[in-house]
N, C-alpha and C positions, 0 to 999 in steps of 0.2 A: 603711914602706909599700913594697909591691913596685913595681919600676920598670916592669914590663909591665902594660898595661891588660887587665882581664879581658874575656872574650867574652860577648856577650849573645845569648841565643836566646829567641825569643818565639813562643808558640802563639797564633794569631789565630783567633777564632771569629766566626760571623755573628750569634749570639744566645746568651743564657745557656742552659746546659744541654747544649751540644753536646759537652762532654767535654774542655775545655781543661785544667782543673785535674787531671783524671784522667790525661790524657796527660803532663802535667808530672811528676806523682808517679811514673807508670810509668817515665818516662825517668830519674828519680832512682834508682829501684830498679835499672835496668839499669846505670847508671854505678856505683852502689855495688857491684854484683856484679862489676864489672871492677876493683875496688880503688880507685875514686875516693872521696876524702873529701867526703861530701855532707851538708849540713844543711838543715833546713827553716827559712827565715827567717820566713816567714808564709804560711799557707795557710788559705783560707776554704772549709770543707767544705759550708756551708749545710745542715747536718744531712742530707747525702746519705750513706747507709750505705756504699755501695761506695767513695765517695771517701774517707770517714773511715777505712775499713779499710786503705787504702794508706799511711796515716801510720805504721802499725805497722812497726817495724824501721828507721825513719828518725829520726835525732837532730833534735830540735826546739829551736831557740834560744828561750828565754823572751821573751815580748813585754814591751814597756815600757808601764806604766800611767800614764795622764794624767787629770787631773781638770779638767773644763770645765763651768762653770755648775752645780756641785754634783753632776754625774754622772761616773762613772768610765768611761774608754775605754781600750782596748789598741791599741797600734800597733807597727809594726816597730821593733826595737831595732837601729839601724844600728851603734852602737858595739859592741854585743855580738857582732854578726856579724863585724865587722872584727877584733875582738880574738880571736875563735875561729879565724880564718884558715883556713877550709875551702878546698878546691879549687872547690867548686860550692855555690851557695846557691839554694834554690827560693823564689821570692817571688811570690805571687799578686797579681792585680788591679793592673796597672801604672798604670792611670789613677786610682787611688784618691786622694781628697783627705784629707790628714792632719788630725787634730784641731788646732784653734787652740792654739798654744803649742809645737807640734812644731818641730824644727830646720828642716825643709823643709815647704813648703806641699803638695807633691805626692809620691807614692810614687816616681814615676819619677826624681825628684831624689835620693831616698834610694838608688835603684839606681845612679845615676851615681856616687855616693860609693863604693859598694861595688865597682863596676867599676874605679874609679881606684885602689883598694887592691889590684888584681891578682886579684880573686876573680871567677870565672865566675858568671853569673846566668842562670837560666831563669825566665821570667815569662809572664803571660797577659794578653790584652786582647781586648775585643770590638770589632767594626768600628764600632759606634755611638759608641765613645769616641774615635775618631780625629777630630782637630780639623777637618780639611777636609770630613768627611762628616757632621758633627754636625747641620747644618741639613737636609741631605738625609734623614737618618734621621728627624728630627722630622716632616718633611712626610709621610713614608711611614707612620709609626706613630702620629703625633699625640702622642708622649711626648717632652718635652725631656730632654736628657741634660746634667746639670750637671757631671759629671766627664769631663774630656777630657785627652788626651795629644797633644802636637804630633806631626804626621806624621813630622817629621824624626827624632824620637827612635826611632820604630819603623823608619824606612827605614835608619837607620845601624846597626841591629842586624846582627850577623854572620850570623844565620839567622832567617828568619820562616817558620814552618810553619803551614799552614792546617789547622785541625781542622774537618772538614766533616761535615754530616749532613743528609739530606734532610728537608724540612719535615714530611712525614707521619711519619717516624721520630721526629723530635723531639717532635711532638705526642703520639705514642704513649708516649714516655718520660714526658711530663708527666701523661698520663692514668693511668699506673701509679704516680704519686706519686714518681718518681725525681728530680724537679727542684724542685717546690714542695710545700708542705704541702697536704693534700687540700682544705681549705676555700678555698684560693687558686687552685685549678686551673681552675675554671669561668670565673672572671673573666679569668684570663690567656689561656685558649684563645679567649675571645670578643673579646679586645682586641689586646694586643701580639702574641700568638702565633697570629694568623690565618695561613692558608696563604699568602695574597698577601703579607703583611708579611714572612714568613720567606723566601719566594722572592726578594723584592726585596733583602733584607739579604744573602742568600746570594750573589746576583749582584754586589752591591757588594764583598763580601769577595773573591770570585774575581777581579774586575777589579782591585782594589787590589793583590792579590798578583801578578797578571800584570804590572801596571805596574812593580812592584819587580823582577820577573824581567827585564823589558825593560831596566831601568836597569843591572842587573848584567851583562846580555849586552853592552850598548853599552860599558860600562866595560871588560869583558874584551877586546872586539875592539879598543878603542882602545889598551889597554895592550900588546897583542901585535901591533899594527900589521896587523890583518886587514882588508883592504879588500874582499874578496869578500863576496857576499851569502849569508847563512845563512837558509834558508827556515824559520825557527822559526815565523813567522806571516806570512800573506799580507798584503802591503801593495801596493796598487795606486796608482800615481802617474799622473795624467792631466795632460798638458802643454797649457796654454791660451795661444793667441797673441793673444787679444783680438778674434778674428774671429767672424763669425756662426756658424761651425761648432762653436763651443765647447759649446753646449747639447747637441748630438748626442754629442760626445765624453764629456761629464760623465755623461750617462745611460748610455752604453754602459759606461763604466768602473764605474759603480755596479752595473750588472748583473753585471759580471765579479766585483766584490768580494762581491756577495750570494751567489755560488755557494759561497763558503767561509765557514762560520760564524766570526764574530769577526774577519773581514778588515777592514783599515783602508783608507779612501779618502782620498787626498791630492791636491789640485790645486795646480799650480805654474805661475807665469808668470815668464818670464825677461825682465827689463828691461835694455836696453843701458846701459852705464856712463855714456854721455853723456845719457841720459834722452830721446833723440830717436828712439824706436822707432816712432812713428806708430800705436800701438794705440788702439782705441776704448774709452775708459773706461766707456761705457754698457754695452757687451757684457761687460766684465770685472766690473762691479758686479752685473749680472744673473746672470752665471755663478757668481760667488762666493756669492750668496744661494742659488742652486740647489744648489751643493755642500754648503753648510751645512744646507739643508733635507733633504738625503739622508744626513745624518749624517757628512759628511766635513769636512776642514779645508782652508783656503786658505792658500797660501804664495806669497811673491814674493821672487825672488832676482835679483841683479845679476851680469851677465857679458857679456863681449864675444863669446864663442863660445857660441851657444845649445846645441848638442849637448853640449859639455863641461860647461856649467852644469847642464843637465838630469841628466846622468849623475852629476855630483858630488852633487847633491841626492838623487837616488835611492839612491846608495851610502850617503850619510849617514844616511838614515832606514831603511836595510836593506830597500829595496823589492824585491819579487820580480817585479813586472810594471809595464811602462811603456806607457801608451796615448798614441799620437800620431795626429794627423789627416793624411790624405794631402795632398800638396802642392797648394796652390791655383795654383801657377805653371804657365804654359803649357809645351809641349814645347820650344819654342825656348829659353826661359830655363833649362830643365833641362840643355841641352847644355853650358852654361858652368859650372854648379854642381850637384853631386849633391843638394843640399838638406839640410834638417835631418833629415828622416826617414831617409834612406839613411845619412847620416853617423852618426847616433845608433845605428842598428841595427848598423853595422859595429863600433862601439866599445862596445856594450852588455855584452859578456862574458856573465855568467850571468843577467843580467836579461832576462826575456822581453819583447819589444817587439811591441805590437799596432798595426798601421797600419790606421786606420779610414777608410773612404771616407765621403763626405758630399756634399751638394748643391753645395758651392762648389768642388769639384775642377775644375781647369783654367780657372777664371774669372779668374785673376790675383789679385794681392794685394788688389785692390779699394780702394786708397787714394784719397783725394781728389786731384783734379788740383792740382799745385803752383801756389800763388799766386805772383804776381810778387814777387821778392825785394826790389826797390827801390821807392821811392815814385814816383808819377807825375811829379813835378817833376824828380827825378834822371834818369828815363828820357828825358824831353824834352831835358834838358841834354845827355845823352849823344848822342842823335841829332843835335842841333844841332852838337856838336863834331865828330861823325863826318862830317856832310855839308858843314860849312863849314870846319872846321879843317884837314882833309887837303888840300883845294884851296888854302887860304890858305898852308899850308907849301910846297906845290908852287910857288905863285907867288913866294914869297920865295926859294926855293932855285934855281929854274930859271936866273936870270941868272948864278948862280955855278957852274953845272955843269961849266964848263971847268976850274975850280980845285978843285972838290969831288970827293973820291973817293966811289965807290958805297957803301963801307962806312959812311962818315960820314953819307951821306943816309939809309941804312937805319936807323942808330941814332936819327936825328932823327925819322923816321917811327914807329919802334918806341916812342919816348918819347911821341909823340902818341897812339898806340893805347892805351898803358898809362893815360894820363890819361883817355881816353874810357871805358876799362873801369872805372876807379875812379869815374867820374861816372855812367855810364849802364848798366853791366852788360855782359853777354856779347854780346848781339846787335848793339848799336851798335858795340862794339869789333871784332867779326868783320867787320862791314860796312866799318869803317875800315881793317882789315887788308887786305881784298880790294881796296878802292879804292886803298890805298897800293901794293899789289903792282902794280896796273895802271899807276899814275902813275910809280912808280920804273922800271918796264920801259920806258915810253914816253919819259920825259925824261932818265933818268940812266944807263940801261944801253945800252952800245954794241951795235948801231948805234942812236943816238938818233933820236927822232921816228918810231920804228917799234916795233910790238909784236913785236919779234924779239930773241932773246938769242943772241948769237954765242958767248960763252965759257961752257962748262959750269959753271965756278966761280961765275959770276954767277947762273946758274939755281939752284945750290945755296944761295947766300946769300939770294936772294929767297924760296926755299921755306922756309929756316930762319926767316926773318923772319915769314912767315905762320904757321908752326907755333908759334913762341914767342908771337906775338900771340894766337893762339887759346887756347893753354894758360894764359897769364896771364889772359885774359878769363874762362875757365872757373873758374879758382881764385878770382878776385875775386867772380864771381857765386855760387859755392858758399859762400864765406865770408859773403857778405851774406845768403844764404838761411838758413844755419845760425844766424846772429845773430838773424834775425827769428824763426825757430822757437824758439830758446832764450828769447827775450823773451816769446813767446806761452806757452811752457811755464811760465816763471816766473810769468806773470800768472795762468795757469790754476791753478797750484799755490797761489798766494796766495789765490785765490777759494775753492778747495776747503778750504784750511786755515781760512779765516775762517768758512766755513759750518759746518765740522765743529766748530770751537771753540765756536760758539754752542750746538750740541747738547750737547757735552760739559760745558758750564758749567751744564747743567740746564734749559735752555729746553725747552718742549714741542717734541718732535722734529719733527712734521709742520708745525705752525704756524711754527716757526723756519725750516725749510727753504724753505717757500714765500715767507715774508716776505723772507728774505735773497736768494733768487733774484730776486725782483722788484726789490729795491733795487740789487743788483749789476748787473743788465743794464738798469736803467732802464725796466722794463715797467710798463704800466698795471695789469695784473692777471695773476695766475698761479693757475690752477684745476686741481685734480685731479678728473677726471671718471671716473665708474664706470658701466659698462653695466648696464642694468636687466634685460635679457632676453638671448635668444640673438642672436649676431651676424647681421647682415643686410648684403647687398652695398651698399645705399644708405642706411645709417643714420648716416653721419657728420654730416649736417645735420638729423637728425630729433630734435627736443627730447624726445620721449617715450621715446627709446631710451637717454637718459643722465640721470644725476643727479649733483649736485655733492657730492663726498665731502669736499672741503676747498678753501678759496680764500683768497687774500690780495689786497688791493687791490679795485678795483671800476671798473665793473661786471664781474661774472664772465662767462666764456664758458659758454653753456648747452650747446654742442655743439662737437666738434672742428672742424667746418667753419667755425665763426665765429671761429676763432683765427687770428692772424697766423703763429704757429709752434706746431705740436703735435708731441708725442713719444709714440709708441705704446709703452707699457711692456709690456703683455701683451694678451691678447684682451679683457680686461674693464676695463683702466685706461689712461687717456690723460692726459698733462699738456698743458694748453692755455695758451698765453701770448698776451697781447694787448698791443699798444703799438707794436711795430716788428718788422720781419723781422730774424732773427739770421743772421749768416754761419756758415759751416761750423764754424769753430773754436769759436765760442760755443755752437753747437748741441751739440757733443760734450760740453762741460761740462754743458749743460742735460740731456742724456741720462743722464749719470752720476748726477746728483742726482734725476732722475725715478725712476730705479731705487731710490735711497735713500728717496724719498718713498713709494714703494709699500711698502717694508719698514716704514717708520714707521707707515703707515696700518694695516698688519696687526698691528704690535705694539700700537698703541692699542686695536684691537678685541680682541686677545687679553687685554690688561690689563682691559678692561671685562668681558669674559666671566669672567675670573678673579675680579673683584670681585663679580660676580653669583653665581658658584659658591661663593665663600667662605662667605656666610651659609648656603647650602644644605648645604655640607660641615660647618659648625659645628652646624647643626641635626641632621644625620645623626649626628655624633659625640655630641651630647647625647642623642639617642634611644638610640644604642647603649650609652652609659654608663649611662643610666637603666635600660634593660632588664637590663644586667649587674648593676647594683647593687641595684635594687629586687627582682630575682628572688630574691636571697639574703635581703634584709631583710624581704621578705614571708614567706618560708618559715619563718624562725626563730620569730617570734612566733606565726604561725599554728600551727606544729607544737607549740609550748609550750601554747597555748590548747587545741588539739585533744586533746593528751594529758591535760591536766587535766580537760577535760569528759568524755572517754571513761572516765577513771578514776572520776569521780563517778557516771557512769551504769552502771558495772559492778556488778551486784547480787550477784556472787559474793564480793565483798570487803566486809567490814564495817569501814568507815572510822571512825576515832575522830573526835570533834568537832574536835580539833586538826588532824588530817590533812585533814579536809574544809575547814576554814578556810584552810589552807595552799594546797590545790589551787585554791580559789576565788580566793585572792590572786594565785596564779600566772596564772590565766586573766585576771583583771582587769588585771594589769600588762602581759600580752602584748597584750590588746586595746587598752589605752591606748597602747602603742607603735605599734600599727597605726593608731590614730586620729591620733596626732601625725604619722606618716609621710604618711598621706593628706592631712591638713590642710596640711602643708608643700608637698606636690606641687601641690595645688590652688592654694595661694597663689602659688607660683612661676609657675604657668601664668597666673594672673590678672595677676601683675606683668608678665610678658612680653607679655601681650595688652593691658595698659593699662586693665584693667577692675576693679582692686582697689577695693573699697568702703572708705572711710575715715569714721570718726566722730570728728573732731577736737574736742577740748574742753580747757579748763584742767584739769590734773591734777597732783597732788602726787607727786613722785618717792618721798618717804618712805612713801607708801602702796603703791606698785607693787612696790618692791624686796622687802619681806617676803613678799608674795604669790608673787612669782617664786621666791623661795628655797623656800617651802613646796611649790610645784609640782614641785620636783626630787625629791620623795619621799625614798627612802633616801639620796640624795646630798646632801640638805640639811644634814646634819651636817658636810659638808666645806666649807661656805661660811659666811663671817662677814660680816655687814653693818654698815657704819659710815656712816650717812646723817645729816648735820646736820639738826636740826628746823626751822631757819629758811630752808631753801632756797625760792626762789620757784617758783611753779607753772609748768609747761611746757604748750605746745600740742601735744597728741598724742592718738592713739587708745589708751586704756589697755590694751585687749586685745592690740594689736599690740606695744606696748612690753613687755608681760609676755612675749609670745612671743619677742621679741628677747633679753631678758635670760635666759630659760630656755635658749635655744640656746647663747648665749655662755658662760653659767656651766657648763652641762653639758660643753661642749668644754674649758673651763679645768680642770674637775675631772678629766677623763680624762687630762690630761697633767701634773697636779701630783703630786709624790711623796705617798705615803700618809700620811707624817708631817707634811705641811704642809697649810694651809687656803687656800682662795681668798678674797681680800678684795674686797668691793664697797664703793666709796666714791663720793661725789658732791660737786660744788662748782660754783658759778656763775662764769662767765667772760664778761664783756661782756654780750651779749644772748642768752646760751645757758647751759644747764646741762650739765655733763659728768659722765656716770656711768662710772666706771672699774671694770673687772673685772680684777683683778690675780692672775696665777698665778705659780708658782715652778718651772715645768716647764723643758724644754730650750730653749724659745724658738724663734723662727723667723728665719732670715737676712733681712736687710733687702731683698735682691733678690727674695725670695719673698713679700713682704707682699701684693702684689696677687693672686698666684696662689691664695692660700688662700681667696679669695672667689669663685673660679670654681666653678660647680656640678660635683658629682661628682668633686671633687679632694681628695686627702689628701696632705699634704706628706710626702714620703719613702715613700708607699705603706705607712704603718704602720697596724695595727689595722683592716684592711679588713673585718672582720666586724662592725663597729659603725657603724651609720649609713650613709647613702648619700652623705655628703659634701655635703649640701645646706643644712645649718643656717646656716653663715656667709654663704653666697650669699643665702639668703632673708632673713637678718637685715639685711644691708646694703641689700637692695632695699626692705624694709619701712621702714628708717630714712630712706632717701632719699625714699620716697613721702610721708613725713610732714614733709619739709623738713629733716631732720636728716642726720647722717653717722655712719658706723661705721668707725673707723680703728684700726690696730694701731700699737704702739710697743714698744720693748724695755723690760723691767722692769729698773731698776737692780739689779745683783747677780745677774741671770739670770732669765729667764722672759719672758712676754708679757703686755702690758696692752692690753685692748680698750677703746676710748673711744667711748661712745655720746653724741653731742651732739644736744640738742633745743632748739628756740627757746623763749625765755621768753614767757609770756603777756603781751600788751600792757599789761594793768593792773598787772602786777607789775614792770615795768621802772622803773629809777630815773630 
């Protein structure tokens, strides 16, 4: 085995028929012409002449033959390719699922072995087979894809090349018969290959490849230490401070991004590392929802320097433009600091910086007025110590002033000021310091008993005493304030975490939010009110202007004016709380979750709309499938019958009696097919409408099965019945049971090898009789058992020219209408067994 791993090149297409296999073979010929040793490991031409022609001149490694359930299949022979040791192997359909019994379950695993052997591989894959896009493609096309390949396998390829083709061009290729056989073209063009489907798949493929290119570019820049911005794609970053101007900035940034097709919009908020930045979570929550509604993404980073953090983030995402709001600070404040905007612009380098003006410019930061850092009891204690303690110390030290130096007295007073600061905060301590300065000057500084200082050194000592006292007081007060803010932030974070946890654990989002808010803040009720009409200046207390969208607790508030605390979310939504007034800090948490409640309300409504749209979409899909399928199934027997009748009416030809009988038989068979098709469609519509008429009566299974076999006509020779004569009678509609058995048996005959026969048996089990239709065909995977009963579905899209895919769906519906069931199970040794279960007549039960 070679030590170096081979290189993988993948041709990615948006849909079948765009030319992936053709491009792979063409590349193989180019490599061969350059002297590269090239072999074809496995290529699927799908009977396309131009693709098959490219195989000429290329060495093809024989495939490996495997037998599964009596049928032979061919797969890639991994050992043969490795033993041949070519430089390059061409292997088609990377997402293919191997036949059971193969060494690997998937072909991409076979390719991995070949790559590990040092052999280069070129392969193909469609975008619908990528694991991450599988569900998206199913929503677009309505067709589930069972064969998938992990995205990481394709992303790790050394080269991914998009094979692109415009939807109209691909449809023209199909109409010319270059993709599918002519009899399949009409159905394909009407379903999977509609222009809208192909356009959406094409966009998915382009975006996926663009994402891989972005990854490669980021990896290259990181490996080469490139910090500058490469304007390969426009990326607009908008900086959010949590202020009210954020909405304006987001919308302006979205307009800037919209000017360039495919530009990305990213919003970022910088949080200080200590978490005490004073931002408004309600504004941030609303702005995050706005960014996401405009197709952008929201990010949060931590940093002590806001300009540096913004530029680091912008550089990391390769941003080309940065949107900032003009400073809210006043002119006086800007004299001492240039501000975030000016600093960021100076350091931005190649990133364009937009300074956006807004209505909050010059109004200041707008923060809430700081609350007292200490409790009321501590503040009272501090004032008491300042007003009583300083005079008391003076009275104690005054008799000793002849023996006490000024420096010692200053230290004693300073100690008292520190105690006052620890107890009551800054202002009592400043008061004590000033009072101490005056008393030290009068009683302890020569000349004593006078407010005069003779020695300049004493003036310096007393001034230093006051300065130190004020500084210590400020530090103690700041520490107490930060401690209180940290405690509040921790409490708010705990509340937010608890509320978010209930939503993440699966509780109904809106109901959970309102209930937890009410419990957390001890409120009597929390109500989400929605405006019923246009806003009016005096409608806050007008009951007719509002309706209750959701509520928790009781009684609810009917209007915002009736609430103790209300939070305006937008022009149409208000969160009203009743029970007590909330302080500013609590209100900020309430505002944040009010925004989340609005999002939850919109999500619930979108979910309900999706639930309502689901049946309509399913009905539309059914109608589309019906028209596509019935259009062909009606044409075929009609054409046969018409040709037979026209031939009989042709007087220029003297038909023999044998020919005449054969033409009449053809017309009769074609008209019988039409009759069965129309009957099935009518019965299915009656089943779905719930108006199917039933004539239930005791009936013997041994009488129905032979009649059902005879109704198969020429196919009856392929079916063998083995019904015990002593079976009890069942309660059923004889005509419907016969219809069920005919549909199931004809389906079994279609998939059973010509040299085998379908077996029909029956037995009693408990209170029911089970009729089994056993075939020896390829069988159906267990995960697809339910899907074969869906109308207009054929497993694997095989044999699309026979039937509309309605027989099994109708048969199950008829069985269930009679109180029975129709279920599939695997036939031992290979094949499928359909089990019709019917209840035994009451008089026949043991």
